[in-house]
ZAFIPA-15607 format. One record per residue: residue in one letter; x, y, z of N, C-alpha, C in turn. Coordinates in pm, whole numbers, plus 50000, padded with zeros to 5 digits. Atoms other than C-alpha are relative to their C-alpha. Example, Ala and Ser with C-alpha at 12.3 -4.5 7.8 and 13.67 -1.06 7.14 Angstrom:
<zanus>
ZANU, A, 50089, 49881, 50000, 51230, 49550, 50780, 50090, 50120, 50000 .
ZANU, S, 49918, 49881, 49994, 51367, 49894, 50714, 49923, 50109, 50073 .
</zanus>
This chain:
<zanus>
ZANU, M, 49923, 49940, 50081, 48758, 51429, 51026, 50036, 49970, 49875 .
ZANU, E, 49886, 49968, 50132, 49003, 51508, 50701, 50072, 49882, 50015 .
ZANU, S, 49813, 50148, 50053, 49250, 51170, 50608, 50071, 50049, 49935 .
ZANU, Y, 49907, 49990, 50073, 49542, 51227, 50552, 50014, 50068, 49816 .
ZANU, E, 49983, 50000, 50157, 49512, 51101, 50167, 49859, 50158, 49991 .
ZANU, K, 50101, 49930, 50056, 49211, 51299, 50126, 50058, 50182, 49980 .
ZANU, G, 49918, 49845, 49978, 49423, 51656, 50228, 50063, 49968, 49872 .
ZANU, I, 49891, 50051, 50133, 49714, 51481, 49970, 49915, 50059, 49885 .
ZANU, N, 50116, 49971, 50163, 49396, 51497, 49692, 49989, 50136, 50002 .
ZANU, T, 50068, 49900, 50029, 49274, 51821, 49764, 50171, 50082, 49981 .
ZANU, K, 49923, 49984, 50029, 49672, 51943, 49722, 49997, 49970, 49820 .
ZANU, V, 50037, 50017, 50179, 49637, 51754, 49386, 49944, 50111, 49935 .
ZANU, E, 50096, 49929, 50131, 49340, 51926, 49225, 50012, 50109, 50053 .
ZANU, S, 49988, 49842, 50014, 49450, 52231, 49360, 50154, 50086, 49943 .
ZANU, G, 49853, 49958, 50067, 49830, 52239, 49220, 50039, 50002, 50075 .
ZANU, Q, 49912, 49968, 50035, 49993, 52298, 49471, 50091, 49868, 50095 .
ZANU, A, 49870, 50056, 49938, 50320, 52138, 49666, 49981, 49876, 50044 .
ZANU, L, 50061, 50174, 49936, 50279, 51761, 49811, 50127, 50064, 50121 .
ZANU, P, 49844, 49957, 49846, 50531, 51770, 50174, 50072, 49857, 49914 .
ZANU, E, 49905, 50017, 50038, 50827, 51716, 50136, 50068, 49898, 49951 .
ZANU, K, 49977, 50174, 50042, 51020, 51404, 49988, 50143, 50021, 50078 .
ZANU, L, 49874, 50077, 49964, 51303, 51194, 50112, 50124, 50054, 49925 .
ZANU, D, 49844, 49952, 50005, 51659, 51394, 50080, 50128, 49911, 50026 .
ZANU, I, 49865, 50103, 49948, 51922, 51103, 50114, 50121, 50025, 49863 .
ZANU, S, 49903, 49950, 50103, 52232, 51189, 49904, 50022, 49888, 49998 .
ZANU, L, 49896, 50115, 50027, 52433, 50954, 49695, 50045, 49896, 50019 .
ZANU, L, 49852, 50098, 49978, 52717, 50843, 49877, 49926, 49949, 50228 .
ZANU, K, 50070, 50000, 49878, 52458, 50875, 50253, 49913, 49852, 49953 .
ZANU, Y, 50055, 50097, 50065, 52251, 50613, 50075, 50065, 49876, 50022 .
ZANU, F, 49926, 50129, 50032, 52459, 50353, 49970, 50090, 49995, 50126 .
ZANU, W, 49913, 50012, 49848, 52706, 50395, 50339, 49804, 49927, 50078 .
ZANU, Q, 50082, 50073, 49884, 52349, 50287, 50527, 49947, 49918, 49936 .
ZANU, A, 50009, 50120, 50045, 52258, 50039, 50257, 50084, 49867, 49986 .
ZANU, S, 49872, 50083, 49981, 52593, 49860, 50304, 49987, 49937, 50151 .
ZANU, P, 49996, 50086, 49921, 52626, 49570, 50575, 50114, 50086, 50114 .
ZANU, I, 49939, 49947, 49884, 52912, 49801, 50772, 49900, 50139, 50067 .
ZANU, A, 50051, 49940, 49932, 52679, 50017, 50857, 49935, 50007, 50138 .
ZANU, G, 50056, 50040, 49813, 52524, 49844, 51175, 49872, 49883, 49901 .
ZANU, S, 50123, 50058, 50064, 52304, 49529, 51071, 49914, 49986, 50078 .
ZANU, R, 50051, 49895, 49895, 52124, 49688, 51350, 49889, 50108, 50032 .
ZANU, I, 50017, 49872, 50102, 52053, 49993, 51231, 49921, 49927, 49854 .
ZANU, D, 50128, 50043, 50096, 51688, 49956, 51004, 49992, 50151, 49870 .
ZANU, T, 50040, 49851, 50065, 51771, 50242, 50753, 49881, 49974, 49891 .
ZANU, I, 50111, 49988, 50103, 51544, 50345, 50483, 50043, 49903, 49845 .
ZANU, P, 49968, 50098, 50107, 51812, 50180, 50216, 49936, 49830, 50028 .
ZANU, K, 50049, 50167, 49983, 51723, 49819, 50385, 49908, 49998, 49994 .
ZANU, F, 50136, 49991, 49979, 51426, 49872, 50463, 49889, 49949, 49849 .
ZANU, L, 50094, 49988, 50127, 51293, 49924, 50102, 50034, 49831, 49917 .
ZANU, R, 49942, 50094, 50029, 51572, 49614, 50051, 49910, 49934, 49982 .
ZANU, K, 50081, 50118, 49974, 51324, 49396, 50206, 49855, 49971, 49961 .
ZANU, I, 50150, 49971, 50031, 50956, 49550, 50054, 50005, 49815, 49920 .
ZANU, D, 49999, 50087, 50124, 50849, 49216, 49778, 50007, 50083, 49898 .
ZANU, V, 49992, 49942, 50053, 50699, 49477, 49575, 50145, 50058, 49941 .
ZANU, L, 49871, 49914, 50081, 51053, 49571, 49531, 50145, 49893, 49978 .
ZANU, K, 49908, 50076, 49934, 51279, 49266, 49539, 50049, 49952, 49850 .
ZANU, N, 49900, 50015, 50106, 51349, 49326, 49154, 50046, 50106, 49901 .
ZANU, F, 49972, 49893, 50075, 51454, 49649, 49161, 50201, 49968, 50061 .
ZANU, S, 49837, 50021, 49934, 51856, 49682, 49153, 49994, 50124, 50130 .
ZANU, D, 50009, 49909, 49909, 51996, 49940, 49466, 50052, 50118, 49965 .
ZANU, N, 49975, 49869, 50047, 52066, 50222, 49234, 49834, 50009, 49989 .
ZANU, E, 50112, 50001, 50004, 51704, 50206, 49145, 49943, 50033, 50102 .
ZANU, L, 50031, 49970, 49858, 51574, 50162, 49459, 50068, 50181, 50094 .
ZANU, R, 49968, 49854, 49945, 51774, 50489, 49547, 49909, 50124, 49925 .
ZANU, V, 50085, 49905, 50072, 51593, 50676, 49242, 49918, 50008, 50058 .
ZANU, L, 50127, 50065, 49942, 51269, 50518, 49383, 49983, 50132, 50143 .
ZANU, S, 49957, 49965, 49791, 51374, 50661, 49782, 49972, 50139, 49928 .
ZANU, Q, 49958, 49875, 49987, 51425, 51006, 49627, 49836, 50020, 49968 .
ZANU, W, 50129, 49971, 50068, 51021, 51020, 49512, 49905, 50011, 50120 .
ZANU, L, 50038, 50156, 49934, 50910, 50858, 49842, 50013, 50147, 50113 .
ZANU, H, 50027, 49853, 49938, 50735, 51126, 50115, 49999, 49910, 50158 .
ZANU, L, 49985, 50063, 49843, 50805, 51023, 50516, 49882, 50010, 50165 .
ZANU, R, 50139, 49929, 49924, 50478, 51085, 50770, 49987, 49943, 50061 .
ZANU, V, 50012, 50068, 49885, 50484, 50998, 51125, 49837, 49973, 49976 .
ZANU, F, 50173, 49986, 49995, 50086, 50915, 51202, 50006, 50012, 50145 .
ZANU, S, 50048, 50055, 49877, 49968, 50889, 51565, 49891, 49927, 50006 .
ZANU, D, 50130, 50072, 49984, 49749, 50668, 51751, 49889, 49990, 49889 .
ZANU, S, 50129, 49990, 50065, 49427, 50605, 51553, 49985, 50057, 49911 .
ZANU, E, 50039, 49897, 50119, 49448, 50872, 51271, 50073, 49944, 49864 .
ZANU, I, 50021, 50040, 50099, 49349, 50836, 50992, 50100, 50022, 49863 .
ZANU, I, 49945, 50018, 50105, 49536, 50760, 50653, 49869, 50042, 49843 .
ZANU, F, 50139, 49961, 50076, 49229, 50729, 50446, 49872, 49935, 50052 .
ZANU, K, 50116, 50141, 50006, 48869, 50608, 50449, 49958, 49953, 49872 .
ZANU, Q, 50053, 50064, 50123, 48648, 50401, 50278, 49922, 50098, 49853 .
ZANU, K, 50082, 49800, 50142, 48478, 50636, 49936, 50097, 50006, 50028 .
ZANU, D, 49876, 49904, 50040, 48820, 50841, 49965, 50055, 50027, 49824 .
ZANU, I, 49961, 50031, 50119, 48951, 50871, 49623, 50183, 49998, 50019 .
ZANU, G, 49921, 50077, 49949, 49244, 50698, 49619, 50149, 50095, 49903 .
ZANU, V, 49858, 49945, 50092, 49623, 50894, 49529, 50121, 49914, 50041 .
ZANU, G, 49866, 50009, 49940, 49877, 50733, 49708, 50009, 49792, 50058 .
ZANU, L, 49936, 50118, 49955, 50093, 50363, 49765, 50050, 50016, 50140 .
ZANU, Y, 49868, 49972, 49892, 50283, 50343, 50134, 50014, 49819, 50030 .
ZANU, F, 49928, 50075, 49990, 50477, 50143, 50251, 49988, 50011, 50164 .
ZANU, I, 50072, 50026, 49902, 50479, 50086, 50634, 50153, 49968, 50085 .
ZANU, Y, 49848, 49978, 49936, 50876, 50172, 50789, 49970, 49960, 50148 .
ZANU, S, 50016, 50015, 49857, 50737, 50136, 51152, 49833, 49995, 50048 .
ZANU, G, 50134, 50008, 49992, 50394, 50051, 51316, 49915, 49914, 49973 .
ZANU, Q, 50181, 50094, 50050, 50084, 49897, 51242, 49912, 50077, 49892 .
ZANU, V, 50103, 50018, 50049, 49776, 49946, 51033, 49870, 49940, 50010 .
ZANU, D, 50159, 50071, 49960, 49404, 49844, 51095, 49971, 50031, 49858 .
ZANU, V, 50060, 50028, 50072, 49229, 49786, 50804, 49877, 49964, 50004 .
ZANU, K, 50160, 50013, 49962, 48873, 49853, 50879, 49907, 50014, 49784 .
ZANU, V, 50074, 49981, 50158, 48567, 49781, 50605, 49869, 50026, 50114 .
ZANU, E, 50111, 49948, 49904, 48224, 49930, 50746, 49860, 49917, 49947 .
ZANU, N, 50140, 50104, 49975, 47892, 49748, 50790, 49871, 50115, 49915 .
ZANU, D, 50102, 49969, 50138, 47640, 49835, 50492, 49872, 50038, 50143 .
ZANU, D, 50099, 50016, 49942, 47363, 49783, 50752, 49989, 50081, 50164 .
ZANU, T, 49963, 49928, 49882, 47511, 49937, 51045, 50089, 50138, 50026 .
ZANU, A, 49855, 49967, 50059, 47758, 50133, 50928, 50094, 50068, 50103 .
ZANU, E, 49856, 50019, 49832, 48027, 50042, 51213, 50043, 49939, 49900 .
ZANU, E, 49895, 50008, 50112, 48352, 50010, 51076, 50077, 49844, 50095 .
ZANU, N, 49956, 50100, 49923, 48506, 49621, 51223, 50111, 49977, 49880 .
ZANU, I, 49852, 50000, 50020, 48871, 49558, 51169, 50058, 49842, 49937 .
ZANU, V, 49983, 50083, 50110, 48976, 49292, 50846, 50181, 49948, 50022 .
ZANU, L, 49849, 50003, 50024, 49333, 49303, 50848, 50068, 50049, 50128 .
ZANU, T, 49916, 49923, 49899, 49617, 49455, 51102, 50107, 49953, 49883 .
ZANU, L, 49903, 49982, 50100, 49920, 49533, 50839, 50153, 50050, 50082 .
ZANU, D, 49877, 50005, 49942, 50286, 49508, 51000, 50053, 50040, 49916 .
ZANU, K, 49846, 49951, 50078, 50649, 49678, 50966, 49985, 49951, 49785 .
ZANU, N, 49968, 50091, 50128, 50747, 49575, 50568, 49845, 49981, 49890 .
ZANU, D, 50138, 49948, 50067, 50387, 49586, 50460, 49964, 50142, 49901 .
ZANU, Y, 49983, 49881, 50109, 50253, 49798, 50184, 49843, 50020, 49984 .
ZANU, F, 50143, 50050, 50039, 49900, 49896, 50070, 49956, 50120, 49936 .
ZANU, G, 50061, 49926, 50101, 49676, 50148, 49869, 50061, 49962, 49802 .
ZANU, E, 50024, 49993, 50170, 49799, 50015, 49487, 49995, 50024, 49906 .
ZANU, L, 50112, 49965, 50097, 49516, 50060, 49318, 50017, 50124, 49991 .
ZANU, A, 50003, 49903, 50094, 49562, 50403, 49307, 50109, 50140, 49934 .
ZANU, L, 49888, 49972, 50101, 49827, 50412, 49130, 49988, 49977, 49862 .
ZANU, L, 50028, 50010, 50134, 49719, 50217, 48831, 49830, 50068, 49947 .
ZANU, Q, 50065, 49980, 50057, 49370, 50293, 48857, 49947, 50147, 50003 .
ZANU, E, 50060, 49796, 50016, 49173, 50708, 48753, 49929, 49964, 50104 .
ZANU, G, 50121, 49989, 49936, 48948, 50774, 49030, 50061, 49894, 50084 .
ZANU, S, 49992, 50085, 49900, 49025, 50480, 49220, 49917, 50037, 50122 .
ZANU, I, 50022, 49956, 49875, 48807, 50489, 49515, 50021, 49880, 50096 .
ZANU, R, 49953, 50096, 49945, 48913, 50297, 49838, 49927, 49899, 50053 .
ZANU, N, 50112, 50134, 49944, 48703, 49977, 49954, 50033, 49962, 50136 .
ZANU, A, 49933, 50005, 49862, 48848, 50024, 50302, 50064, 50127, 49996 .
ZANU, T, 49884, 49907, 49944, 49004, 50224, 50568, 50115, 49950, 50052 .
ZANU, A, 49852, 50039, 49892, 49337, 50277, 50735, 49987, 50096, 50025 .
ZANU, V, 50055, 49946, 49889, 49364, 50366, 51054, 50153, 49944, 50096 .
ZANU, S, 49897, 50035, 49964, 49750, 50377, 51215, 49998, 49933, 50144 .
ZANU, R, 50003, 50082, 49874, 49793, 50182, 51535, 50129, 49999, 50070 .
ZANU, D, 49868, 50005, 49965, 50023, 50301, 51782, 50075, 50160, 49950 .
ZANU, T, 49824, 49953, 50117, 50360, 50536, 51617, 49992, 49958, 49943 .
ZANU, T, 49961, 50106, 50148, 50353, 50416, 51260, 50016, 50132, 49919 .
ZANU, Q, 49952, 49894, 50061, 50570, 50627, 51050, 50000, 49885, 49823 .
ZANU, L, 50081, 50080, 50200, 50450, 50528, 50626, 50082, 50064, 49905 .
ZANU, L, 49912, 49969, 50122, 50701, 50596, 50367, 49854, 50027, 49840 .
ZANU, G, 50140, 49972, 50075, 50416, 50719, 50074, 50095, 50067, 49855 .
ZANU, I, 49990, 49897, 50119, 50412, 50760, 49702, 49883, 50065, 49929 .
ZANU, F, 50196, 49944, 50069, 50136, 50989, 49505, 50022, 49994, 49871 .
ZANU, K, 49958, 49981, 50167, 50038, 50953, 49149, 50051, 50102, 49971 .
ZANU, P, 49895, 49910, 50046, 50214, 51311, 49067, 50128, 49974, 50002 .
ZANU, D, 49849, 49999, 50030, 50512, 51173, 49160, 50004, 49823, 49904 .
ZANU, V, 49975, 50141, 50107, 50470, 50876, 48984, 49995, 50023, 49854 .
ZANU, E, 49983, 49876, 50192, 50402, 51091, 48619, 50138, 50095, 50056 .
ZANU, N, 49896, 49926, 50066, 50701, 51280, 48686, 50101, 49898, 50033 .
ZANU, L, 49986, 50087, 50048, 50869, 50980, 48733, 50054, 49910, 49915 .
ZANU, I, 50066, 49981, 50192, 50767, 50871, 48384, 50111, 49996, 49974 .
ZANU, E, 49956, 49881, 50140, 50909, 51175, 48265, 50201, 49972, 50010 .
ZANU, S, 49936, 50054, 49911, 51218, 51113, 48491, 50149, 49874, 49957 .
ZANU, Y, 49894, 50144, 49997, 51302, 50745, 48514, 49914, 49953, 49949 .
ZANU, P, 50038, 50069, 50033, 51104, 50590, 48299, 50027, 49811, 50006 .
ZANU, V, 49938, 50127, 49918, 51310, 50229, 48395, 49916, 49975, 50105 .
ZANU, V, 50067, 50006, 49836, 51231, 50267, 48750, 49828, 50044, 50004 .
ZANU, A, 50143, 50008, 50045, 50892, 50366, 48672, 49904, 49890, 49970 .
ZANU, T, 50053, 50109, 50035, 50797, 50125, 48468, 50004, 49814, 50048 .
ZANU, K, 49954, 50091, 49977, 50947, 49865, 48668, 49881, 49988, 50189 .
ZANU, L, 50069, 49993, 49924, 50742, 49991, 48969, 49831, 49978, 49969 .
ZANU, L, 50144, 50038, 50030, 50389, 49948, 48803, 50051, 49858, 49919 .
ZANU, Q, 49989, 50151, 50073, 50486, 49633, 48639, 49976, 49916, 50141 .
ZANU, S, 50008, 50036, 49827, 50541, 49484, 49022, 49895, 50019, 50079 .
ZANU, I, 50150, 50022, 49930, 50220, 49617, 49142, 49904, 49975, 49923 .
ZANU, S, 50128, 50077, 50094, 49977, 49486, 48857, 50043, 49913, 50027 .
ZANU, V, 49967, 50145, 49974, 50178, 49134, 48904, 49955, 49992, 50165 .
ZANU, I, 50064, 50034, 49871, 50052, 49162, 49282, 49822, 49985, 49993 .
ZANU, V, 50070, 50011, 49975, 49749, 49273, 49187, 49944, 49899, 49952 .
ZANU, A, 50005, 50095, 50079, 49706, 49026, 48904, 49927, 49853, 50111 .
ZANU, N, 49994, 50096, 49887, 49804, 48792, 49242, 49895, 49935, 50067 .
ZANU, R, 50166, 50031, 49924, 49513, 48888, 49434, 49955, 49988, 49948 .
ZANU, L, 50142, 50013, 50028, 49237, 48897, 49231, 50032, 49852, 49948 .
ZANU, F, 49952, 50156, 50042, 49397, 48548, 49096, 49947, 49942, 50168 .
ZANU, S, 50027, 50062, 49879, 49365, 48430, 49485, 49866, 50040, 50033 .
ZANU, V, 50168, 49914, 50022, 49006, 48634, 49521, 49909, 49885, 49935 .
ZANU, T, 50056, 50088, 50082, 48848, 48401, 49217, 50048, 49848, 50060 .
ZANU, Q, 49956, 50184, 49910, 49025, 48055, 49395, 49906, 49938, 50112 .
ZANU, E, 50029, 50062, 49906, 48855, 48124, 49690, 49813, 49993, 49990 .
ZANU, L, 50130, 50042, 50087, 48526, 48201, 49495, 49918, 49907, 49970 .
ZANU, K, 50014, 50122, 50009, 48553, 47938, 49384, 49972, 49876, 50056 .
ZANU, R, 49990, 50099, 49908, 48608, 47677, 49631, 49859, 50027, 50152 .
ZANU, A, 50130, 49942, 49923, 48313, 47882, 49863, 49891, 49938, 49912 .
ZANU, K, 50077, 50027, 50041, 48130, 47829, 49570, 49904, 49849, 49974 .
ZANU, H, 50020, 50142, 49968, 48176, 47478, 49537, 49948, 49937, 50120 .
ZANU, K, 50082, 50048, 49869, 48107, 47425, 49925, 49873, 50027, 49992 .
ZANU, L, 50205, 50007, 50002, 47745, 47587, 49916, 49940, 49912, 49892 .
ZANU, H, 50069, 50051, 50089, 47665, 47401, 49627, 50023, 49833, 50067 .
ZANU, Q, 49989, 50073, 49950, 47795, 47068, 49767, 49913, 49959, 50134 .
ZANU, M, 50138, 50025, 49901, 47548, 47167, 50096, 49875, 49963, 49921 .
ZANU, E, 50140, 49970, 50064, 47291, 47215, 49859, 49943, 49876, 49987 .
ZANU, V, 50015, 50186, 50081, 47323, 46819, 49741, 50027, 49936, 50158 .
ZANU, D, 50032, 50089, 49831, 47353, 46672, 50119, 49855, 50061, 50062 .
ZANU, S, 50087, 49928, 49968, 47068, 46890, 50214, 49852, 49922, 49913 .
ZANU, A, 50064, 50097, 50038, 46905, 46745, 49956, 49946, 49848, 49983 .
ZANU, K, 49980, 50192, 49958, 46954, 46386, 50000, 49990, 49993, 50128 .
ZANU, T, 50061, 50015, 49857, 46860, 46437, 50361, 49870, 50046, 50012 .
ZANU, T, 50165, 49965, 49978, 46508, 46581, 50265, 49989, 49920, 49933 .
ZANU, K, 50065, 50095, 50057, 46473, 46283, 50028, 50013, 49823, 50121 .
ZANU, N, 49988, 50110, 49882, 46592, 46023, 50359, 49915, 50024, 50132 .
</zanus>
């Protein structure tokens, strides 16, 4: 079964139009963003304000960004993208959950390594790296709504609103750098633990 993102990539490569973008008027956006719109109503403006990677955006910059987002509803177990697909988009979870699976090279079976919830985001490397290859499979759990932005959207955003585009790419770069640092630290700890086990084993052998 073809993944959603592979279909998007086919459109990009053939020059076809991407799915329809959000169309929220200026007045409607700021009304939905205001407290008087109702604290229990989780509107898209309020949702975007909760996203960690967008925390340094002003309300107007979030409004501009929203004009380049695509809302898509995924059914249970629908494949968003597959491991080894060429990445083309960044996704925000507006509602529902997404399972991240990694294929076992020996058995070809996929195991869930992480479940992402509302307000999480994934796929950011596709906006930073040309020809980025997905290192995992993303699958919706139950009914899930995602807001996505694709590489052509970002390229157009750079031309139309360079400040907003720059803030988005800078924020994503910081997140990626932090994640890389965390992985590096984890590898150092694992290496140290392995070394300590080898030392302990050598001592036991001598005794």
